[in-house]
C-alpha positions in Angstrom: 47.7 2.0 -23.2 47.8 1.9 -19.5 51.2 2.7 -17.9 52.0 2.3 -14.2 54.7 4.0 -12.1 55.5 3.1 -8.5 57.0 5.5 -6.0 57.4 6.0 -2.3 59.9 3.3 -1.5 62.9 3.9 0.7 64.7 2.9 3.9 62.6 2.6 7.0 63.3 1.2 10.5 61.5 -1.8 11.8 58.1 -0.9 13.2 57.9 2.1 10.8 55.5 2.9 8.0 55.7 3.7 4.3 53.1 4.6 1.7 53.7 3.4 -1.8 52.0 5.0 -4.8 51.0 3.5 -8.1 50.3 6.3 -10.6 48.5 5.5 -13.8 48.5 7.2 -17.2 46.9 6.3 -20.5 43.7 5.2 -18.8 41.7 5.5 -15.7 42.9 3.3 -12.8 39.3 2.9 -11.5 38.6 0.7 -14.5 41.1 -1.9 -13.5 41.9 -4.3 -10.8 45.2 -3.2 -9.3 47.5 -5.6 -7.6 50.6 -5.0 -5.5 53.4 -7.6 -5.6 56.8 -7.8 -4.0 60.0 -9.7 -4.8 62.7 -10.2 -2.3 66.2 -11.2 -3.4 66.3 -14.9 -4.4 62.6 -15.3 -4.0 59.6 -15.5 -6.3 57.4 -12.5 -6.8 54.4 -12.8 -4.5 51.0 -11.1 -4.3 50.5 -8.7 -1.4 47.2 -6.9 -2.0 44.7 -6.0 -4.7 41.8 -3.7 -5.2 39.1 -4.2 -7.8 37.3 -1.5 -9.8 34.4 -1.8 -7.3 36.7 -1.4 -4.3 36.9 -5.0 -3.2 40.3 -5.5 -1.5 42.3 -8.6 -0.7 45.5 -9.2 1.2 48.1 -11.9 1.7 48.0 -13.4 5.1 51.5 -12.1 5.8 50.4 -8.5 5.6 46.7 -8.5 6.6 46.1 -6.1 9.4 49.3 -4.2 8.6 48.8 -3.1 5.0 45.8 -1.2 3.5 45.1 -0.4 -0.2 43.1 2.6 -1.4 42.4 4.3 -4.7 42.2 8.0 -5.4 40.2 8.4 -8.6 41.0 12.2 -8.9 44.7 11.5 -8.7 44.4 8.3 -10.8 46.6 6.6 -8.2 46.4 3.5 -6.0 48.2 3.6 -2.6 49.6 0.8 -0.5 49.9 1.9 3.2 52.3 -0.3 5.0 52.5 -0.2 8.8 54.5 -2.2 11.4 57.1 -3.0 8.9 59.7 -5.7 9.6 62.9 -6.8 7.8 60.8 -9.6 6.1 59.0 -6.9 4.2 62.1 -5.8 2.4 61.6 -6.3 -1.3 61.0 -4.5 -4.6 57.3 -3.7 -4.7 55.4 -3.7 -8.0 51.9 -2.6 -9.0 50.1 -4.3 -11.8 46.7 -4.0 -13.6 44.1 -6.0 -15.4 40.7 -5.1 -16.7 38.6 -7.4 -14.5 38.4 -8.9 -11.0 39.1 -12.7 -11.0 38.2 -13.4 -7.4 40.1 -13.2 -4.1 42.6 -16.0 -4.9 43.6 -15.1 -8.4 43.7 -11.4 -7.6 47.0 -12.1 -5.8 48.4 -14.3 -8.6 51.0 -12.9 -10.9 49.8 -14.5 -14.2 46.5 -12.7 -14.0 48.0 -9.3 -14.7 48.8 -7.7 -18.1 50.3 -4.4 -17.1 53.3 -3.9 -14.7 55.2 -1.0 -13.3 59.0 -1.0 -12.9 59.0 -1.4 -9.1 60.2 0.6 -6.1 62.6 -0.7 -3.5 61.5 -1.0 0.2 64.2 -1.7 2.7 63.4 -2.3 6.4 66.5 -2.1 8.5 67.9 -0.6 11.6 
């Protein structure tokens, strides 16, 4: 069974960058659509980005142009590169997986995903 583990979170100043990792075990990550989500205190979990098995990527409007998502099939890991971070990006970030690509809209929707990691905290503050 697929298991996901996020890493790479931490404290960063506004305008800085972080790269999050979503490491997979139990199966090959390239066979799945991988989504990135985040949840700030008191808010709903929201979709940030996703990458399909064929490499199609989608981004939420709030992060487009600042975040990129890539996959390393050798490392069996998906990365979320986050640039130009602001305090509004502060949240726990989660990766999730499912076995097919549901289209650009549903790719950023939480109910679509079956497998979830435990999350990694990102704090943007001076």
